[in-house]
N, C-alpha and C positions, 0 to 999 in steps of 0.2 A: 272210654272203653277200649278204643283201638290200641292206645299206648300200652296199657297193662297186658293186653293180649299178645302184642309183639314181644314184650319183655318175657312173658311166659314161654312164647315160642322159642326164644333164644335159649331158655333153660332146657326145654324139652328136646331140642334138636341139636345134632352135632354140626350139621351144615344146612345153610339156608341161602337160596339164590332167588332173586326177582329180576326178570328180564323184560325188556321192551323191544319188540321185533318188527321189522318191515321186510316183507318178502315179495319176490317177483317170480312168476313161474308160468307153467303151461298146463292146461287141463284138457283131457281127452274124454269125451262122453261116449257111452256105449248103451246098447239096448234101445227101447222105444224112443227115449228122449233124443237119441242121436239120429233117429229117423225123422225127427220133427224140427231140429235146430242144427246150426253149424256145430259140427262134432269136435272141434278143437279150437282153442283160443287162449290168449294170454290172460293172466290173472294177477292181481296184487292183493296182499293180505297184511293186516295189522294184528298184532298178538301181544297179550300181556300174560306172563306165565310165572310159575313158581316151581322150584325144586326144593323140596323139604326132605332132607336126607336122600333116600333113593327114590322118593315119590315125586311124580310130575303132575301138575295141574295147569290148565291154560284156558283163557277166554280168547276167541278169535273171530275176526270178521274179514271176509274177502269178497271181491267182486271182479267181474270181467273187465278187461281193457279192450278198446277197439269195438268193432261192431259184430253183433250176432244176428243172423237172419233165420227166420223160420223157412222150412222147406215146403210148406203148404199153408193154406188159410187155417187159422185157429180162432174159433169163436168162443168168447167168454162173456157171459151175460149178453148185453146188446152190442158188444165190441167185437169186431173182426180184425184180427192181426194178419196182414198179408205178407208174402215173401219179400216185398219191397220195404216193409217197415223194419226198423231197427229194434232189437231187444238187448237186454243185458242180464247177467246172472248175479245172484247174491247168495253167499253161503255164510252161515254163522253158527256158533256152537261152542262146545267145550271139548277138551282133550284130557284124558286120564291115562297116566302111564308110569313107566319105571325106567330109571337110569341103570344100565347094566355094567358100564365101565366108565370111570371118571378119574381124570387127573387134573392138575392145574391148567392144562392147555387142551384137554380133549374130553369129550363127553358123548357117549353113545347111549341112545334111549329109544324106546318104542312106546306106542300109545294106542288107545282106543278113542275114537271120536264119535260124537253124536250132536245133532242139531237140525237146522232147517236149510233147505235149498229152494231157491225160487228163480224163475225166469219172468222178467217184467218187461213191458213195452217201454221204449225210451221216452215216449210222450208222457209217461207217468211222472217223470222228473220235473217237467216244465209246466205242470198244472198247479192250480191253487189247492190247498188242503181239502176244500169242499167239492172239488171237481169229481165227476164220475170216474175219471181215470187215475186219481191220485193214489188209490190203493189197489189198483188192478194187477192181478197176477195171472200170467199165462200158465204157469205150473207152480205148485206149492207142495213140497214133500218133506217128510222127515228122513234123515239119513243116519246110518251108523257105519263106521269104517275102522280101518287099521292103518298105521303108518310107522315109519322108522326114520331116524335122523341122527346126525352127529354134529357136534359143535367143535369148531377149531378156533381157539383164541388167537387173535392177531396181536392184541396188546393187553397185558394184565396190569391192573392198577393195584398198588400195594401201600399199606400203611408205612409211613417213613420211619416210625419208631420201632414197630414190631416186625416189619417186612412181611406181614401177613396179607394175603390177597384180599382186596376189598371190592373188586369188580373187574370187568373185562369188556373189551369190544371183540365180537366174534362173528364168524360166518357159519352158515348152517345149510348144507345140502339136505333135502328131505324129500321123501316120496310116500305115497299112500293111495289107498282106494276106498271110496265111499259108495255104499249101496243105498239107493233111493227107495224108500218104503212109502207107498201111496196106493190108493184105490183107483187113481186116474191112469188109464192105460198110456196116455201121451207122456206122462212123467216118469214112467217106470224105467229102470236101468241103473246106471251108476257112472262114476267118473274116476279115472286114474289121473293123478297129478304129480308133478315134480316142481320143486321150488328151490331157489337159492335165496336164503334169508340172511340179513345182517341184523345184529342186535347189540344193545348195551345192557350189561348185567351188573347187579349189585349183590354182594355176598356178605355173610357174617363169618 
């Protein structure tokens, strides 16, 4: 089923790109959540994305690097997270957008994002799946946001026969803002982020 779909996609579209990306950046929290946790920290993201003609679609997952600390005791169920305990962030979701200007070496696009954002205690990583801490979340919220980015190709790969571009290695600065939507006061707020991403892309 997948192969016939891809063959039809080639017929229906003029341009098609699939990218695999790894990004490193910095996140700045604001609002109530910034009053409860470290309000800035480094992050890393993995992303799989598609450009079909001018349309952009992406699945992404990101998490904090280093240590995040709470600014006061946070009690969830029977667990109390203290300012001495380490936490980490997780963000996951999709992006939907549009490319506004594209050449063989340059691509400018913007997007809307939506997904989930969590703060979890570090000890949840080191427990067994049936432990009371294994699925513990200090905050858990839905988010929606906007962002913009541009790709700069470092190396373009070409078909030796037709000289047509078949892929590229690129870098991407990007920035955006996500608004957290939740009924829990401690998790309300948002995050501004900046990333420098590198990726490998394949095109038709």
